[in-house]
C-alpha positions, 0 to 999 in steps of 0.5 A: 500500500502506497503512502498518502500525504495529508497536507494541512495545518489544522490540528483537529483535521490531523487528529481526525485523520489519524483516527479514521485512517489508521489502516492507511499509511498517512504522512502529515505535511503541515502546510497552509494551502491556499483557499480559493474564494468559492461557495463550492467545497468540492471545487475548493477541495479539488484546488487544494489537493492539486496544490498539495500534489504540486508541493509533495509530488506524491499521492495526497489528500486534502479536505475542505468543510463548510457550515450551513445554518438553516435559519440564516439561509445557509450562512456561512457556507464555505466561508467559515474561516472568513466568518469566524475571523470577522464575526466570531462565534459571538457574532454568529450567536447574535445572528441566531438570537430569537431564531427557533430553527437552530438546525445546521450541518457541517458538509465536507469534501475530502479529495484524493489525487494520485497524479492521474485521477481525482477522487472526491468523498463527501461527508455530512454531519447534522446538528443544531446551534446552541444558544451560548458558547459551551465547552472547553478548548481541545487540540482535537477541534477543527474550528471554534464552531465546536463551542456552539455545534451540537451533533444530532441526537446530543444535548452537548456541543462537541467542545463539551464532549470528552475525546471518547464521547466524540469518537464513539458517538452515534452518528445520526444522519452523519457521514464522515468523508475520511471513513468513506475514503478509507473504505474506498482506498482499502478496497482499491488496494486489496484488488 
């Protein structure tokens, strides 16, 4: 089985990859890839993996995520980092004041490129926005949204959960793109 390089600087994504891809030879290359301005996470993920491949010249993966809030017409979508840098989670909570519908979701796209073919794997994680910032900091977090995101079926934010709870939680209507990729990759290499 070939080694795959995961190009990212996000510590939470690294921790998730180490858990989900434990049966795949993955090397971490910490680098902050350019993120094109687009509302299409598949396009962003593709551009990032192509840049990653030019950098490492070996099969690699990259991942991009978006966050959709139903009551805000999907805001912030693929512009999560921009919205957190400008509004922060306090600003998002302010926008949600008085909103009954607190449904939201993380959508993610993991792209794999071997120098010849691009394969993309989608993930989706349903949940709801809490009414306040809850939980504590962890090196496993991908984003400050963890302080206000409650996975479907739970009454606590990801930041309130222990590492064990996060790893072993029942995923209602949830698909993890890393798990989908790992299954596909193992089947490709066991032919």
